[in-house]
C-alpha positions as CSV (number, residue, x, y, z in Angstrom):
1,M,-5.3,-21.8,-18.7
2,T,-4.9,-22.5,-15.0
3,V,-3.8,-19.9,-12.5
4,R,-1.9,-21.2,-9.5
5,I,-1.1,-19.1,-6.4
6,R,2.0,-19.9,-4.3
7,P,4.4,-18.2,-1.9
8,Y,7.1,-15.9,-3.4
9,R,10.6,-17.4,-3.8
10,A,13.8,-15.5,-4.3
11,S,14.1,-17.0,-7.8
12,D,10.9,-15.1,-8.7
13,W,12.7,-11.7,-8.4
14,D,13.5,-11.2,-12.1
15,A,9.9,-12.0,-13.2
16,V,8.3,-10.0,-10.4
17,S,10.5,-7.0,-11.2
18,R,9.7,-7.2,-14.9
19,I,5.9,-7.4,-14.1
20,H,6.0,-4.5,-11.7
21,D,8.0,-2.3,-14.0
22,A,5.7,-2.9,-17.0
23,A,2.4,-2.7,-15.0
24,R,3.5,0.4,-13.0
25,V,3.7,2.3,-16.2
26,D,0.0,1.6,-16.9
27,E,-0.9,2.5,-13.3
28,L,0.9,5.8,-13.4
29,R,-0.3,6.7,-17.0
30,G,-3.9,6.4,-15.8
31,A,-3.2,8.8,-12.9
32,G,-1.2,11.2,-15.1
33,L,2.0,10.6,-13.2
34,L,4.3,8.9,-15.7
35,D,7.1,11.3,-14.6
36,A,7.0,9.6,-11.2
37,Y,8.0,6.2,-12.5
38,L,10.6,4.3,-10.6
39,T,11.5,0.6,-11.0
40,L,10.8,-2.0,-8.4
41,A,14.6,-2.3,-7.7
42,E,14.5,1.4,-6.8
43,T,11.5,1.2,-4.5
44,Y,11.0,-2.2,-2.9
45,E,13.1,-1.6,0.2
46,N,11.7,1.8,1.1
47,E,8.2,0.7,0.3
48,G,8.5,-2.5,2.3
49,L,7.6,-5.1,-0.3
50,F,8.8,-7.9,1.9
51,D,7.4,-6.6,5.1
52,D,4.2,-8.6,4.3
53,E,3.5,-12.0,2.8
54,V,4.2,-12.1,-0.9
55,W,2.2,-14.4,-3.2
56,V,2.9,-15.2,-6.9
57,A,0.4,-16.2,-9.5
58,E,1.5,-18.6,-12.2
59,L,-0.4,-19.0,-15.4
60,D,0.5,-22.1,-17.3
61,G,3.7,-22.4,-15.3
62,R,4.9,-18.8,-15.9
63,V,5.0,-16.1,-13.3
64,A,2.1,-13.8,-14.2
65,G,1.6,-11.5,-11.2
66,F,2.2,-11.0,-7.5
67,L,0.5,-9.6,-4.4
68,A,1.8,-8.6,-1.1
69,G,-0.3,-8.0,2.0
70,S,-1.1,-8.9,5.6
71,V,-4.1,-10.3,7.3
72,G,-4.7,-10.0,11.0
73,E,-7.6,-10.1,13.5
74,D,-8.4,-6.5,13.0
75,G,-8.3,-6.6,9.3
76,G,-5.9,-6.8,6.4
77,E,-4.3,-4.7,3.7
78,I,-3.2,-5.5,0.2
79,T,-0.1,-3.4,-0.2
80,W,1.2,-4.5,-3.7
81,I,-0.6,-6.1,-6.6
82,Y,0.7,-6.2,-10.2
83,V,-0.2,-8.4,-13.2
84,D,1.8,-8.8,-16.3
85,P,0.2,-6.4,-18.8
86,D,0.4,-9.1,-21.5
87,L,-1.9,-11.2,-19.3
88,Y,-4.5,-8.7,-18.2
89,R,-8.1,-10.0,-18.2
90,R,-7.1,-13.7,-17.9
91,G,-8.1,-14.1,-14.2
92,V,-4.6,-13.6,-12.7
93,G,-5.5,-10.5,-10.6
94,R,-8.8,-12.1,-9.6
95,A,-7.1,-15.2,-8.5
96,L,-4.5,-13.3,-6.4
97,V,-7.2,-11.1,-4.7
98,E,-9.5,-14.0,-4.0
99,H,-6.6,-16.0,-2.5
100,F,-6.0,-13.2,-0.2
101,L,-9.6,-12.5,0.7
102,E,-10.2,-16.2,1.5
103,R,-7.8,-15.8,4.4
104,A,-9.5,-12.6,5.8
105,D,-12.1,-12.7,8.6
106,A,-12.1,-8.9,8.9
107,P,-12.1,-5.9,6.5
108,V,-9.4,-5.7,3.9
109,E,-8.2,-2.4,2.5
110,L,-6.1,-1.3,-0.4
111,E,-5.2,1.9,-2.1
112,V,-5.7,2.7,-5.8
113,L,-4.5,5.9,-7.6
114,D,-7.2,8.2,-9.0
115,G,-7.5,7.4,-12.7
116,N,-6.3,3.8,-12.3
117,T,-8.7,1.5,-14.2
118,A,-8.0,-1.2,-11.6
119,R,-10.5,0.5,-9.3
120,G,-13.4,-0.9,-11.4
121,F,-11.8,-4.3,-11.1
122,Y,-11.7,-4.1,-7.3
123,E,-15.3,-2.9,-7.1
124,T,-16.4,-6.0,-9.1
125,L,-14.9,-8.0,-6.2
126,G,-16.9,-6.2,-3.6
127,F,-14.5,-3.4,-2.6
128,V,-16.1,0.1,-2.0
129,V,-14.5,3.5,-1.6
130,K,-13.8,4.3,2.1
131,S,-12.0,7.6,1.6
132,T,-10.1,9.8,-1.0
133,T,-7.0,11.7,-0.1
134,T,-4.3,13.6,-1.8
135,G,-0.7,13.3,-0.5
136,K,2.7,12.0,-1.4
137,L,2.9,9.3,-4.0
138,A,4.0,6.0,-2.5
139,G,7.2,4.9,-4.2
140,N,8.2,8.4,-5.3
141,E,7.4,10.9,-2.6
142,T,8.5,13.9,-4.6
143,F,5.2,13.7,-6.5
144,A,1.7,14.5,-5.1
145,A,-1.1,12.0,-6.0
146,T,-4.8,11.5,-5.2
147,G,-5.7,8.0,-4.1
148,H,-8.8,6.1,-3.0
149,T,-8.8,3.7,0.0
150,L,-11.1,0.8,-0.9
151,V,-12.4,-1.6,1.7
152,W,-13.8,-5.1,1.4
153,R,-15.8,-6.6,4.2
154,P,-16.4,-10.3,4.8
155,G,-19.9,-11.2,3.8
156,S,-20.4,-8.2,1.6
157,A,-20.7,-9.2,-2.1
158,P,-18.3,-12.1,-1.8
159,P,-16.5,-12.9,-5.0
160,P,-17.1,-16.1,-6.8
161,P,-14.7,-18.9,-6.0
162,A,-11.3,-18.7,-7.7
163,R,-10.7,-20.7,-10.8
164,R,-7.4,-22.5,-10.1
């Protein structure tokens, strides 16, 4: 199985929506926030999905996940990352994050909900907890949530090269 990363195209919308909507349930379940669930169609504009670059992972020619984020001189931020739950543990998330980190010359941050098992995945890639806060849940601000800001610094525990 080969993971290929490419820029998002408008024709990816249906697949990206399906992936987000399925994976978001897992994310919220781990945080005890299933009642806060909203679809991508309900949140993408307010949460600025397309404010950053969006990358799509294909596994054997099928859209398997996506990542949005920005990289600049002062650092970067991964703002969205979701993988098709049917394709967890197949290297899709790793390929997306490694693709992003390869472009970073400064620290990269991301946020993960407390209770989300993805935190362990990010830590295997060299991310460490920078801070923990409780506030409004991104995507559904009527709910409170606790989240961890993780940071990756160039040169600190670099991930192995992506398998593409």
